[in-house]
C-alpha positions in Angstrom: 17.8 22.6 -25.3 15.5 21.1 -23.0 15.9 20.0 -19.7 16.4 16.0 -19.4 16.7 15.3 -15.3 14.3 12.9 -14.5 11.5 13.3 -12.1 12.6 12.3 -8.7 10.8 9.6 -7.2 9.5 7.8 -10.3 12.3 6.3 -11.0 12.2 2.6 -11.7 13.7 0.6 -9.1 12.2 -2.8 -9.5 9.0 -4.8 -10.0 5.9 -4.8 -8.1 6.0 -8.7 -8.6 8.6 -8.7 -6.8 7.5 -7.3 -3.7 6.2 -9.0 -0.5 2.2 -9.1 -0.4 1.5 -6.5 2.2 4.2 -4.0 -0.2 2.0 -5.1 -2.9 -1.3 -4.3 -1.9 0.0 -0.9 -0.7 1.5 -0.2 -3.7 -1.9 -1.5 -5.9 -3.8 0.7 -3.4 -1.6 3.9 -3.6 -2.1 3.7 -7.4 -5.5 3.0 -7.7 -6.8 6.2 -4.8 -5.1 8.1 -6.8 -7.4 6.9 -9.9 -9.9 8.6 -8.7 -13.5 7.9 -6.7 -14.5 5.4 -8.9 -11.1 3.9 -7.7 -11.3 4.4 -4.3 -15.0 3.2 -4.0 -13.5 0.1 -5.8 -10.7 0.1 -3.0 -13.8 0.1 -0.6 -15.6 -2.0 -1.4 -12.5 -5.3 -2.5 -11.5 -4.2 1.5 -14.9 -4.5 3.2 -15.7 -7.6 0.9 -12.5 -9.5 2.7 -12.3 -7.7 5.8 -16.1 -7.0 6.7 -17.8 -3.5 7.4 -15.9 -2.4 10.4 -12.5 -3.7 9.7 -12.8 -2.9 6.2 -13.7 0.8 6.7 -11.1 1.2 9.6 -8.7 0.4 7.1 -10.1 2.2 4.3 -10.1 5.4 6.6 -6.7 5.0 7.6 -5.8 4.3 4.1 -7.4 7.4 3.2 -5.9 10.0 5.6 -2.5 8.2 5.4 -2.5 9.3 1.6 -4.3 12.9 2.7 -1.2 13.6 5.0 1.3 12.0 1.9 -0.6 14.7 -0.5 -0.8 17.7 1.7 2.2 17.3 3.8 4.6 15.7 1.7 8.5 17.0 1.2 7.5 16.8 -2.9 4.5 15.2 -5.0 4.5 11.4 -4.7 5.5 9.8 -8.2 3.8 7.0 -8.9 3.5 4.7 -12.1 0.2 4.0 -14.0 -2.2 1.1 -12.3 -1.1 -1.5 -14.3 2.1 -0.7 -14.8 5.0 -3.7 -13.8 7.8 -1.1 -12.8 8.1 0.1 -9.3 9.3 3.6 -9.0 11.1 4.8 -5.7 8.6 6.6 -3.6 6.3 3.8 -4.4 9.3 1.6 -2.9 9.7 3.4 -0.2 6.2 3.9 0.6 5.4 0.4 0.3 8.2 -0.5 2.6 7.1 1.9 5.3 4.2 0.3 5.2 5.2 -3.3 5.4 7.4 -2.1 8.3 4.9 -0.6 10.2 2.6 -3.3 9.8 5.5 -5.5 11.2 5.8 -3.5 14.1 9.1 -1.8 14.1 8.1 1.5 14.2 11.1 3.2 14.7 12.2 2.1 11.0 8.8 2.9 10.1 9.2 6.5 11.6 12.4 7.0 9.4 10.5 5.9 6.3 7.6 8.2 7.0 10.4 11.3 7.2 11.7 10.6 3.1 7.6 10.8 2.5 6.6 13.8 4.7 7.6 16.8 7.3 9.5 15.0 10.2 6.3 16.5 12.6 3.9 14.9 10.2 6.1 11.8 9.8 4.5 10.4 13.6 0.9 10.8 12.6 1.8 8.7 9.9 3.3 5.7 11.6 0.1 4.8 13.3 -2.2 4.8 10.5 0.2 2.5 8.2 0.2 0.2 11.1 -3.7 0.0 10.6 -3.4 -0.4 7.3 -0.7 -2.7 7.1 -2.2 -4.8 9.4 -5.7 -5.1 7.4 -3.6 -5.5 4.0 -2.1 -9.0 5.9 -5.0 -10.2 7.5 -6.8 -9.5 3.4 -3.2 -11.6 2.1 -3.9 -14.0 4.7 -8.0 -14.9 3.9 -6.8 -14.8 0.3 -3.9 -17.9 1.6 -6.5 -19.4 3.1 -9.3 -19.4 0.4 -6.5 -20.7 -1.9 -5.4 -23.5 0.4 -9.0 -24.4 1.1 -9.7 -24.5 -2.6 -6.6 -26.5 -3.3 -7.6 -29.1 -0.4 -10.9 -29.2 -2.0 -9.0 -30.1 -5.7 -7.0 -33.0 -3.9 -10.0 -33.9 -2.3 -12.1 -34.6 -5.4 -8.7 -35.6 -7.2 -8.7 -39.0 -4.9 
């Protein structure tokens, strides 16, 4: 008889499409980060392309440190779905909400969620990193919204 116990943290709890933009970006980056060095370089290029070299590299360093600390001091290995998967795993949902809470300035909530991911003594280190990452992702989504609004207004201007 084989063990049919599902791996904790990988169980689908929703869809990535249902996440707010910052949280969806966090999940996408987490998945891609774990695809290896080429994917990590792609993430860096994308972030730097949207935020500029200084802010993009700062965000990427914070994200890298965050991933390293989660891997090294995690309560257990963090489960992730494949990069193209539409499902949202429970560990990914926790990570996304952690980044979102930190970006919103809800440090106590972010700290509580960090303690679900890593040992309690490491959790405070993650909050500042998550805040840096979350705010960078928020700036990226705002830039994307601005570009979309400008292109929409250009379309409207050409229609009249």
